[in-house]
C-alpha positions in Angstrom: 94.3 122.0 100.5 93.0 122.2 104.1 90.9 118.8 105.4 88.9 118.3 108.4 86.4 115.7 109.3 82.8 116.4 109.9 80.7 113.5 111.3 81.6 110.7 108.8 82.5 113.2 106.4 85.7 114.9 105.3 85.6 118.2 103.9 88.2 120.2 102.5 89.6 123.2 100.5 90.5 122.5 97.1 92.9 125.7 95.4 94.0 123.9 92.5 92.2 123.7 89.1 92.8 120.0 88.3 91.5 119.5 91.7 88.2 120.8 91.0 87.7 119.2 87.6 86.4 116.1 89.7 83.4 118.1 90.9 82.0 118.7 87.5 79.1 116.5 88.0 78.1 118.0 91.4 78.4 121.6 89.6 76.3 120.3 86.7 72.8 119.6 89.0 72.7 123.8 89.5 74.0 124.2 85.9 73.0 121.5 83.6 73.6 123.2 80.0 77.5 123.5 81.3 79.8 121.1 79.3 83.2 120.1 80.5 85.2 121.8 78.5 83.5 125.1 79.7 83.7 124.6 83.0 87.5 123.7 82.9 87.9 126.6 80.9 86.2 128.6 83.5 87.8 127.2 86.2 91.5 128.7 84.8 90.2 131.9 84.6 88.4 132.1 88.0 91.3 130.1 90.3 93.7 132.7 88.6 90.9 135.4 90.3 90.9 134.1 93.8 88.4 131.2 93.4 87.8 128.6 95.5 86.2 125.4 96.4 85.0 123.4 99.6 84.2 119.7 98.4 82.7 117.2 101.1 83.6 113.5 100.8 82.1 110.6 102.2 84.4 107.6 101.5 86.2 109.5 98.8 83.2 110.1 96.8 82.2 113.7 96.6 78.6 114.4 97.5 78.8 118.2 98.0 80.9 121.4 96.6 80.2 125.3 97.3 83.0 127.9 95.2 83.6 130.7 97.1 85.9 134.3 96.9 87.2 136.7 98.7 87.2 140.1 98.0 86.3 143.8 99.2 83.4 146.0 97.9 83.0 150.1 99.4 79.5 149.1 100.2 80.0 146.2 102.8 84.0 146.1 103.0 85.6 142.7 102.9 83.3 139.8 102.1 83.2 136.1 101.4 81.1 135.2 98.5 79.6 131.7 98.3 79.3 130.4 94.9 77.3 127.3 93.7 76.5 125.6 96.6 75.3 121.8 95.4 74.9 118.7 98.0 74.4 115.6 96.0 70.1 114.9 96.3 71.1 111.7 98.1 72.7 113.3 101.0 70.6 116.2 101.4 68.9 116.9 104.4 71.8 116.1 106.4 73.2 118.9 107.7 75.8 118.6 105.1 74.7 122.3 103.4 75.4 123.8 107.2 78.2 122.3 107.8 79.7 123.7 104.7 78.5 127.1 105.4 79.6 127.0 109.2 83.3 126.0 107.2 82.9 129.4 104.7 82.3 131.3 108.1 85.2 130.3 110.2 87.4 130.7 106.8 85.7 134.2 106.4 86.0 135.2 109.7 89.6 134.1 109.5 90.3 136.6 106.4 88.9 139.6 108.1 85.8 139.6 106.4 82.8 141.4 107.6 79.9 140.1 105.6 79.2 136.7 103.6 77.2 137.0 100.5 75.3 134.8 97.9 73.3 134.7 95.0 70.8 132.1 94.6 68.3 131.7 91.7 64.8 133.0 91.8 63.0 129.6 91.4 64.8 128.1 93.6 63.3 128.6 96.7 64.4 125.6 98.7 68.0 127.5 98.2 66.1 130.8 99.6 64.7 129.0 102.6 68.1 127.5 103.3 70.1 130.9 103.4 67.3 132.4 105.5 67.6 130.2 108.1 71.2 130.7 108.1 70.4 134.3 108.8 70.9 135.8 105.7 68.4 138.2 104.1 67.6 139.2 100.5 68.9 142.5 100.3 68.4 143.3 96.5 68.4 141.8 92.8 71.1 140.7 90.6 70.9 142.1 87.6 72.5 140.7 84.7 72.6 141.0 80.5 73.9 139.5 77.5 77.1 141.8 76.1 
């Protein structure tokens, strides 16, 4: 678990499933239909595949979280994928999301990644503007269908 101070907040990387369970209330802000049992079951599989979380605390309280993956794709080479960045409503507009993204960019550089990527819900225009302001470009669509 890596940790560093940012302003009056502390940011750290979580690598163990049990540490990530406490992030459920924040994750549920983006995924309100998700149950705690589902979250825990998914985390177990995700961590086995290399998933990590970055959390921000203020006075020991969790106020932000972002998951991330490291991987390689033929079209872009080594990458870091940001997954479910959430800042608690009471702390938005204070630069916490940007600090997380800067932290993840350093992680990507240290791991030899060539790009960072992410998905954002189409109806989340606030997130789209946030990522655009950080230099991200919408390059395509993410297509899904049930199996």
